[in-house]
C-alpha positions as CSV (number, residue, x, y, z in Angstrom):
1,M,-5.3,25.2,-3.5
2,V,-1.5,25.3,-3.6
3,L,0.0,22.2,-5.0
4,L,3.6,20.9,-4.6
5,Q,4.1,21.5,-8.3
6,D,3.5,25.2,-7.6
7,Q,6.5,25.2,-5.2
8,P,9.4,24.5,-7.6
9,A,12.2,24.8,-5.0
10,L,10.5,22.2,-2.7
11,V,9.7,19.9,-5.7
12,A,13.3,20.1,-6.9
13,D,14.6,19.3,-3.4
14,L,12.1,16.4,-3.0
15,G,12.9,15.2,-6.6
16,D,16.6,15.2,-5.9
17,R,16.1,13.3,-2.6
18,L,14.0,10.8,-4.5
19,G,16.5,10.5,-7.3
20,D,13.9,11.6,-9.9
21,G,15.7,14.6,-11.4
22,G,13.5,17.2,-9.8
23,H,10.1,15.6,-10.6
24,V,7.6,14.4,-8.1
25,H,5.1,11.9,-9.3
26,L,2.2,10.8,-7.1
27,A,0.1,8.7,-9.5
28,G,1.6,5.3,-8.5
29,A,1.5,3.9,-5.0
30,E,5.3,3.2,-4.9
31,Q,6.3,6.7,-5.9
32,A,3.6,8.2,-3.8
33,A,5.0,6.3,-0.8
34,K,8.5,7.7,-1.4
35,C,7.2,11.2,-1.9
36,L,5.0,11.2,1.2
37,T,7.9,9.9,3.2
38,A,10.1,12.8,2.0
39,C,7.2,15.2,2.6
40,Y,6.7,13.9,6.2
41,E,10.4,14.5,6.9
42,E,9.9,18.1,5.9
43,G,7.1,18.6,8.4
44,P,3.4,18.3,8.9
45,E,2.3,21.1,6.5
46,V,4.4,19.7,3.7
47,F,3.1,16.1,4.4
48,L,-0.5,17.2,4.3
49,Q,0.2,19.1,1.0
50,G,1.8,16.0,-0.4
51,L,-1.2,13.9,0.7
52,R,-3.6,16.4,-0.9
53,D,-1.6,16.2,-4.1
54,G,-1.6,12.4,-3.9
55,V,-5.3,12.3,-3.6
56,E,-5.7,14.6,-6.6
57,A,-3.2,12.6,-8.7
58,Q,-5.1,9.4,-7.9
59,G,-8.6,10.5,-8.9
60,G,-9.5,13.4,-6.6
61,M,-11.3,13.9,-3.3
62,T,-14.6,12.4,-4.3
63,R,-12.9,9.1,-5.3
64,A,-10.6,9.0,-2.3
65,A,-13.5,9.7,0.1
66,R,-15.6,6.9,-1.5
67,L,-12.7,4.4,-1.3
68,A,-11.9,5.6,2.3
69,G,-15.5,5.4,3.4
70,L,-15.4,9.0,4.4
71,N,-17.7,11.9,3.8
72,R,-16.2,14.1,1.0
73,E,-16.6,17.3,3.0
74,R,-15.0,15.7,6.0
75,L,-12.1,14.6,3.9
76,Y,-11.7,18.2,2.6
77,R,-11.7,19.5,6.1
78,Q,-9.2,17.0,7.4
79,L,-6.7,17.6,4.6
80,S,-7.2,21.4,4.6
81,R,-4.4,23.7,5.9
82,R,-6.4,24.2,9.1
83,G,-7.4,20.5,9.3
84,N,-6.5,18.2,12.0
85,P,-6.8,14.7,10.6
86,S,-7.4,11.9,12.9
87,L,-5.3,8.8,12.8
88,A,-8.3,6.8,11.6
89,G,-9.0,9.3,8.8
90,L,-5.4,9.5,7.8
91,N,-5.2,5.7,7.7
92,A,-8.4,5.5,5.6
93,V,-7.0,8.0,3.0
94,L,-3.6,6.2,2.9
95,T,-5.4,2.8,2.4
96,A,-7.5,4.4,-0.4
97,L,-4.2,5.4,-2.1
98,G,-2.9,1.9,-1.8
99,L,-0.5,2.9,1.0
100,R,-0.1,2.0,4.7
101,L,1.5,3.6,7.6
102,R,4.8,2.1,8.8
103,F,7.1,2.9,11.7
104,A,10.8,2.5,11.8
105,A,13.4,2.9,14.5
106,G,15.2,6.2,14.0
């Protein structure tokens, strides 16, 4: 699995955008929310990678699946590079990470 931390240019860019000196931290809900917002702005693939990293940082797929009420294998598939997560599945994972989806006028 490729993690955001394995992509130094992207991490530096996200860290600069988040005002964190080139470091991306996903362990806390507040910082994870900022990071996932920045990842979302980069595109779907970067967002899903950020979400996978957030899941790993907050205890792994097994824990996230349990908290989200999802089957672990289903969660792996939804968050894989070829995955196509449903809105319900995405919302369940975000809730398990202590986050919620918000919309804003653009």
